[in-house]
C-alpha positions in Angstrom: 28.7 -40.6 -4.6 29.9 -40.5 -8.2 27.1 -42.8 -9.1 24.5 -40.3 -7.9 26.2 -37.5 -9.8 26.2 -39.6 -12.9 22.5 -40.4 -12.5 21.7 -36.7 -12.1 23.7 -35.8 -15.2 22.0 -38.5 -17.2 18.6 -37.2 -16.0 19.6 -33.6 -17.0 20.8 -34.8 -20.4 17.6 -36.7 -21.1 15.3 -33.9 -20.1 17.5 -31.0 -21.1 14.7 -29.2 -22.9 12.3 -29.4 -20.1 14.9 -28.3 -17.5 15.9 -25.4 -19.8 12.3 -24.3 -20.3 11.6 -24.5 -16.5 14.8 -22.6 -15.7 13.9 -20.0 -18.3 10.4 -19.6 -16.9 11.7 -19.3 -13.4 14.1 -16.5 -14.4 11.6 -14.6 -16.5 8.8 -15.0 -13.9 10.5 -14.3 -10.6 14.3 -13.8 -10.5 15.0 -11.3 -13.2 14.9 -7.6 -12.3 12.3 -7.1 -15.1 10.3 -10.2 -14.2 6.6 -10.6 -14.6 6.2 -10.3 -10.9 8.0 -7.0 -10.8 6.1 -5.7 -13.7 2.8 -6.6 -12.0 3.8 -4.8 -8.8 4.8 -1.8 -10.9 1.5 -1.8 -12.7 -0.4 -1.8 -9.4 1.8 1.1 -8.1 1.1 3.1 -11.3 -2.6 2.6 -10.9 -2.6 3.8 -7.3 -0.4 6.8 -8.3 -2.8 7.7 -11.1 -5.7 7.6 -8.6 -3.7 9.9 -6.3 -2.9 12.3 -9.2 -6.7 12.4 -10.1 -7.4 13.4 -6.5 -4.8 16.1 -6.5 -6.0 17.4 -9.9 -9.6 17.7 -8.6 -8.3 19.5 -5.4 -6.2 21.8 -7.6 -9.2 22.6 -9.8 -11.4 23.3 -6.7 -8.7 25.6 -5.2 -8.1 27.4 -8.5 -11.8 28.1 -8.8 -11.9 29.3 -5.2 -8.9 31.6 -5.8 -10.6 33.1 -8.8 -13.7 33.8 -6.7 -11.6 35.4 -4.0 -9.6 37.6 -6.4 -12.8 38.7 -8.1 -14.5 40.1 -5.0 -13.4 41.8 -1.9 -16.3 40.4 0.1 -15.2 36.8 -0.8 -11.6 37.6 0.3 -12.9 39.0 3.6 -15.2 36.0 4.1 -12.3 33.6 3.4 -10.0 35.4 5.8 -12.6 35.4 8.5 -13.4 31.7 8.2 -10.1 30.1 7.5 -7.5 32.5 8.9 -9.6 33.6 12.0 -9.1 37.3 11.2 -11.3 39.9 12.8 -12.1 43.5 12.9 -10.9 45.6 15.9 -14.4 45.7 17.5 -15.2 42.0 17.5 -14.0 38.8 19.2 -13.4 35.5 17.6 -14.2 32.2 19.4 -12.9 29.0 17.9 -14.8 25.8 19.1 -13.0 22.5 18.5 -14.4 19.1 19.0 -12.5 16.9 21.4 -14.4 13.8 20.4 -14.3 11.9 17.1 -13.4 13.6 13.9 -16.2 13.9 11.4 -13.9 13.1 8.4 -12.9 9.9 10.1 -16.5 8.9 10.5 -17.2 9.6 6.8 -14.3 7.4 5.8 -15.6 4.5 7.8 -19.0 4.6 6.2 
């Protein structure tokens, strides 16, 4: 047993720079909390979050534009209330028809 330990220590002593370099690369590349692998995953997550922010910015701009249209005209406000909120005048009936089948948005996403 001591002979194998001594052989191992001799091997480490002879190749100390190689072993140290490999150990350093292992720590920097994988083990460290700020490793290259962690930084790569963070960069991917940042890219996906930036795409999501761009989507929400465009939705915000669209909604803000629609809000300006609604505030500018009473007819637009009435049309928005009738379409999206299902409001009605006292002398009319509102019928809501829903599809029980496939969703049209799901079909667009598949294409």
